[in-house]
C-alpha positions in Angstrom: -3.5 1.6 15.7 -7.0 0.9 16.8 -9.5 -1.0 14.7 -11.4 1.4 12.4 -9.2 4.4 13.1 -6.3 4.0 10.6 -7.0 5.3 7.2 -4.6 5.5 4.4 -4.6 8.8 2.5 -3.1 7.7 -0.8 -1.0 10.8 -0.7 2.8 11.0 -0.7 3.9 9.0 2.3 1.7 10.7 4.9 -0.2 7.9 6.5 -0.4 8.6 10.2 -2.3 7.3 13.2 -3.6 9.4 16.2 -0.2 9.9 17.7 1.2 11.3 14.4 3.3 8.2 13.9 4.3 7.8 10.3 3.0 4.5 9.0 4.8 4.2 5.7 8.6 3.9 5.4 10.0 6.1 2.7 13.3 4.3 2.2 15.4 1.3 3.4 17.2 3.5 6.0 13.9 4.1 7.7 13.3 0.4 7.9 16.8 -0.2 9.4 16.4 2.6 12.0 12.9 1.4 13.0 14.2 -2.2 13.5 16.9 -0.9 15.9 14.5 1.2 18.0 11.2 -0.5 17.9 9.7 -1.6 21.3 7.6 -4.7 21.3 5.0 -4.8 24.0 5.0 -7.8 26.4 3.2 -10.8 25.0 3.4 -9.4 21.4 5.5 -10.5 18.5 7.0 -8.5 15.7 6.0 -10.0 12.3 6.9 -9.1 8.8 4.5 -9.9 6.0 5.3 -9.8 2.3 2.6 -9.7 -0.3 4.1 -11.8 -2.9 4.5 -10.2 -6.3 1.9 -7.6 -5.6 2.9 -5.5 -8.6 2.2 -8.3 -11.0 -1.1 -9.5 -9.4 -3.4 -6.5 -9.0 -5.7 -5.7 -11.9 -6.9 -2.5 -13.5 -10.4 -3.4 -12.4 -9.3 -3.7 -8.8 -7.5 -0.4 -8.7 -10.5 1.4 -10.4 -12.8 -0.2 -7.8 -10.7 0.9 -4.9 -10.5 4.5 -6.3 -14.2 4.7 -6.8 -15.0 3.2 -3.3 -12.6 5.6 -1.6 -13.0 8.7 -3.7 -14.3 10.9 -0.9 -11.1 10.2 1.0 -8.7 10.3 -2.0 -10.2 13.6 -3.3 -8.9 15.4 -0.2 -5.4 14.8 -1.3 -5.5 15.7 -5.0 -6.8 18.3 -7.3 -7.3 15.8 -10.1 -10.9 15.1 -10.9 -12.1 11.5 -10.4 -12.8 10.8 -14.1 -9.3 12.1 -15.1 -7.6 9.9 -12.4 -9.5 6.9 -13.6 -8.4 7.6 -17.2 -4.8 7.9 -16.1 -5.0 4.6 -14.3 -6.5 3.0 -17.5 -3.7 4.5 -19.5 -1.1 3.2 -17.1 -2.4 -0.3 -17.6 -2.7 0.0 -21.3 1.0 1.0 -21.6 2.3 -2.0 -19.7 5.3 -3.2 -21.7 8.5 -4.9 -20.8 11.4 -6.3 -22.7 13.0 -9.7 -22.3 16.1 -10.7 -24.2 15.6 -7.8 -26.6 11.9 -8.6 -27.4 9.1 -6.2 -26.4 6.1 -7.7 -24.7 2.7 -6.4 -23.6 2.0 -7.2 -19.9 -1.7 -8.4 -19.8 -2.4 -8.4 -16.0 -1.1 -6.3 -13.2 1.7 -3.8 -13.7 5.3 -4.2 -14.7 8.4 -3.9 -12.5 10.1 -0.7 -13.2 7.1 1.2 -14.4 6.8 4.6 -12.7 3.2 4.0 -11.9 3.7 0.5 -10.4 4.7 1.5 -6.8 1.8 4.1 -6.7 -0.8 1.6 -7.8 0.7 -1.1 -5.5 0.4 1.4 -2.6 -3.3 1.9 -3.4 -3.8 -1.8 -3.4 -1.8 -2.4 -0.2 -3.6 0.3 1.7 -6.9 -1.2 0.6 -5.8 -4.7 1.8 -4.6 -3.3 5.1 -7.9 -1.4 5.6 -9.9 -4.5 5.0 -7.8 -6.6 7.4 -7.8 -4.1 10.2 -11.5 -3.7 10.0 -11.9 -7.5 10.7 -9.6 -8.1 13.6 -10.7 -8.0 17.2 -7.3 -7.3 18.9 -5.1 -4.3 19.3 -2.3 -3.7 16.8 0.3 -1.4 18.6 1.9 -0.4 15.4 1.9 -1.2 11.7 4.5 0.0 9.2 4.4 -0.4 5.4 7.3 -0.4 3.0 6.3 -1.1 -0.7 4.7 -4.6 -0.4 6.1 -5.4 3.0 4.1 -4.9 6.3 5.8 -4.8 9.7 3.5 -5.0 12.6 3.2 -6.2 16.2 0.4 -8.5 17.2 -0.4 -10.7 20.2 1.8 -13.7 20.6 -1.3 -15.9 20.9 
């Protein structure tokens, strides 16, 4: 993936690079199969990065900012109007409840584990982070693969 080329599409698992390589794993079997067949270039290492507790750490304001900044790109993959999507995101954050030992709590920041919207919102944040990182590096990344909050990539050994 060349710097500046990769763009997430915020659609259903369709992130691709110029060669048509799928960038997002859709399930654990894809991760296992990839790990068995991946070819690491000479002088490169395979690394795995885990964004700790991403679901609990992103905020409503960050997700809204990302959607607004990337609307031209996102709009190509949805028929939902921007204002409606932003209202849906706000609604998802307002209805963040979880139970612990039989008591219902309101989750104040981030999203809750198990919420249907959490993986989708985490995917938006992860793609944003990856876009920002890839735009700042000055070396070639032969491949990058995402699975929920995990990133698998090859980078120069040095």
